[in-house]
N, CA, C and O of each residue as an XYZ file, in Angstrom:
284
protein
N      84.508     75.767     67.370
C      84.735     74.399     67.809
C      83.718     73.497     67.105
O      82.529     73.818     67.106
N      84.134     72.399     66.513
C      83.210     71.502     65.825
C      82.260     70.826     66.811
O      82.574     70.668     67.991
N      81.101     70.433     66.307
C      80.079     69.823     67.156
C      80.545     68.491     67.726
O      80.197     68.145     68.854
N      81.330     67.742     66.956
C      81.780     66.426     67.414
C      82.668     66.552     68.649
O      82.561     65.738     69.567
N      83.538     67.551     68.688
C      84.423     67.691     69.838
C      83.657     68.165     71.074
O      84.029     67.831     72.199
N      82.589     68.940     70.869
C      81.788     69.363     72.025
C      81.077     68.183     72.654
O      81.006     68.086     73.879
N      80.550     67.290     71.840
C      79.874     66.117     72.378
C      80.835     65.215     73.130
O      80.498     64.711     74.201
N      82.004     65.006     72.598
C      82.938     64.100     73.249
C      83.472     64.684     74.557
O      83.730     63.932     75.496
N      83.643     65.998     74.641
C      84.142     66.577     75.884
C      83.070     66.593     76.968
O      83.396     66.610     78.155
N      81.793     66.587     76.576
C      80.729     66.590     77.573
C      80.602     65.228     78.249
O      80.127     65.150     79.382
N      81.010     64.172     77.591
C      80.880     62.848     78.181
C      82.048     62.487     79.088
O      82.013     61.449     79.749
N      83.068     63.311     79.133
C      84.222     63.054     79.991
C      83.905     63.560     81.391
O      83.545     64.727     81.545
N      84.028     62.717     82.419
C      83.734     63.173     83.781
C      84.750     64.198     84.241
O      85.892     64.173     83.783
N      84.370     65.098     85.131
C      85.325     66.079     85.638
C      86.447     65.389     86.416
O      86.308     64.250     86.862
N      87.548     66.101     86.565
C      88.701     65.504     87.248
C      88.353     65.265     88.697
O      88.207     66.307     89.337
N      88.206     64.282     89.283
C      87.811     64.063     90.656
C      86.636     63.106     90.716
O      86.149     62.794     91.802
N      86.184     62.646     89.593
C      85.103     61.684     89.591
C      83.828     62.219     88.988
O      83.738     63.380     88.590
N      82.875     61.368     88.933
C      81.585     61.698     88.354
C      80.731     62.406     89.394
O      80.597     61.932     90.522
N      80.159     63.529     89.020
C      79.306     64.280     89.933
C      77.901     64.340     89.347
O      77.694     64.784     88.218
N      76.955     63.885     90.138
C      75.569     63.899     89.708
C      74.767     64.646     90.752
O      74.877     64.368     91.946
N      73.959     65.595     90.303
C      73.097     66.338     91.225
C      71.700     65.767     91.129
O      71.114     65.706     90.048
N      71.175     65.352     92.256
C      69.823     64.808     92.313
C      68.850     65.905     92.717
O      69.200     66.793     93.493
N      67.642     65.847     92.199
C      66.641     66.800     92.691
C      66.287     66.476     94.144
O      66.541     65.368     94.616
N      65.703     67.439     94.844
C      65.412     67.266     96.269
C      64.491     66.088     96.517
O      64.627     65.405     97.532
N      63.561     65.835     95.617
C      62.575     64.782     95.847
C      63.132     63.387     95.597
O      62.497     62.401     95.974
N      64.290     63.279     94.978
C      64.868     61.962     94.718
C      65.249     61.253     96.011
O      65.264     60.023     96.059
N      65.551     61.999     97.040
C      65.807     61.415     98.356
C      64.671     61.687     99.325
O      64.408     60.882    100.218
N      64.001     62.810     99.156
C      62.946     63.195    100.089
C      61.724     62.295    100.046
O      61.208     61.910    101.095
N      61.255     61.953     98.864
C      60.053     61.126     98.765
C      60.257     59.704     99.283
O      59.402     59.216    100.023
N      61.332     59.022     98.938
C      61.512     57.685     99.522
C      61.660     57.712    101.041
O      61.152     56.825    101.728
N      62.345     58.714    101.565
C      62.510     58.811    103.018
C      61.156     59.073    103.670
O      60.825     58.450    104.679
N      60.371     59.986    103.104
C      59.046     60.278    103.658
C      58.143     59.051    103.631
O      57.462     58.757    104.613
N      58.136     58.341    102.517
C      57.263     57.162    102.426
C      57.719     56.077    103.402
O      56.885     55.383    103.983
N      59.007     55.926    103.584
C      59.502     54.943    104.547
C      59.066     55.302    105.963
O      58.639     54.432    106.723
N      59.172     56.570    106.316
C      58.792     57.010    107.655
C      57.295     56.813    107.878
O      56.883     56.380    108.954
N      56.481     57.125    106.877
C      55.031     56.950    107.016
C      54.689     55.471    107.187
O      53.909     55.115    108.070
N      55.260     54.615    106.356
C      54.977     53.186    106.475
C      55.484     52.617    107.798
O      54.831     51.764    108.399
N      56.624     53.078    108.245
C      57.157     52.620    109.519
C      56.264     53.057    110.678
O      56.037     52.294    111.617
N      55.766     54.276    110.608
C      54.890     54.739    111.687
C      53.558     54.000    111.671
O      52.969     53.774    112.728
N      53.071     53.619    110.488
C      51.819     52.861    110.428
C      51.980     51.476    111.028
O      51.084     50.999    111.726
N      53.090     50.829    110.771
C      53.284     49.486    111.319
C      53.720     49.539    112.773
O      53.422     48.618    113.533
N      54.408     50.580    113.174
C      54.879     50.679    114.544
C      53.790     51.012    115.534
O      53.876     50.623    116.699
N      52.762     51.726    115.096
C      51.709     52.117    116.016
C      50.464     51.263    115.856
O      49.376     51.678    116.254
N      50.604     50.101    115.290
C      49.438     49.235    115.084
C      48.978     48.661    116.417
O      49.758     48.057    117.154
N      47.722     48.858    116.707
C      47.123     48.299    117.913
C      46.637     46.887    117.597
O      46.481     46.531    116.429
N      46.400     46.093    118.619
C      45.851     44.766    118.356
C      44.533     44.878    117.595
O      43.715     45.756    117.868
N      44.344     43.989    116.651
C      43.155     44.058    115.817
C      41.915     43.740    116.637
O      41.914     42.825    117.461
N      40.906     44.478    116.408
C      39.640     44.264    117.086
C      38.533     44.925    116.294
O      38.790     45.641    115.326
N      37.324     44.689    116.701
C      36.203     45.295    116.010
C      36.176     46.790    116.314
O      36.278     47.209    117.467
N      36.038     47.562    115.281
C      35.946     49.004    115.463
C      34.541     49.354    115.929
O      33.566     48.763    115.466
N      34.435     50.300    116.832
C      33.095     50.679    117.278
C      32.333     51.344    116.137
O      32.886     52.157    115.397
N      31.089     50.997    116.009
C      30.267     51.554    114.947
C      29.888     52.989    115.282
O      29.540     53.306    116.419
N      29.960     53.837    114.285
C      29.539     55.220    114.453
C      28.051     55.265    114.119
O      27.680     54.988    112.978
N      27.193     55.604    115.071
C      25.754     55.542    114.814
C      25.318     56.415    113.638
O      24.464     56.002    112.854
N      25.872     57.578    113.504
C      25.490     58.463    112.405
C      25.860     57.885    111.055
O      25.089     57.973    110.099
N      27.032     57.300    110.979
C      27.489     56.716    109.724
C      26.670     55.488    109.364
O      26.338     55.287    108.196
N      26.341     54.667    110.351
C      25.537     53.481    110.092
C      24.157     53.882    109.585
O      23.629     53.265    108.660
N      23.582     54.900    110.178
C      22.262     55.378    109.746
C      22.331     55.934    108.325
O      21.442     55.675    107.513
N      23.376     56.692    108.025
C      23.540     57.265    106.687
C      23.672     56.167    105.644
O      23.067     56.250    104.575
N      24.454     55.147    105.942
C      24.609     54.042    105.003
C      23.297     53.289    104.807
O      23.000     52.820    103.708
N      22.528     53.180    105.860
C      21.235     52.513    105.768
C      20.282     53.291    104.861
O      19.582     52.701    104.038
N      20.257     54.607    105.011
C      19.402     55.447    104.169
C      19.860     55.391    102.715
O      19.034     55.297    101.807
N      21.154     55.448    102.495
C      21.673     55.370    101.128
C      21.343     54.025    100.485
O      21.026     53.966     99.297
N      21.416     52.958    101.256
C      21.089     51.639    100.722
C      19.628     51.573    100.325
O      19.288     50.974     99.304
N      18.748     52.190    101.129
C      17.320     52.216    100.781
C      17.080     53.034     99.535
O      16.251     52.665     98.703
N      17.798     54.152     99.389
C      17.603     55.019     98.238
C      17.988     54.330     96.925
O      17.318     54.515     95.909
N      19.037     53.557     96.943
C      19.443     52.893     95.697
C      18.741     51.558     95.521
O      18.954     50.877     94.518
N      17.917     51.179     96.468
C      17.139     49.967     96.333
C      17.867     48.694     96.692
O      17.484     47.612     96.249
N      18.918     48.810     97.492
C      19.671     47.607     97.873
C      18.898     46.780     98.888
O      19.018     45.554     98.903
N      18.120     47.418     99.721
C      17.320     46.686    100.709
C      15.873     47.155    100.606
O      15.606     48.244    100.097
N      14.955     46.353    101.078
C      13.543     46.775    101.000
C      13.015     47.213    102.331
O      11.850     47.596    102.437
């Protein structure tokens, strides 16, 4: 069979319409990201000041002294 006829027959859709197979992630990733974003906005509490973690505040203070940001 000549190469030209093979190319032309490959571009003809099967009888019944065009069939395209998508990889699993083509639908899975958008659905997952939508669900994550929806859950983040749906469970949002009223904005307020977050309580300070004493250990973290102390660590940041020590790090700031080490790099010379404060005296």
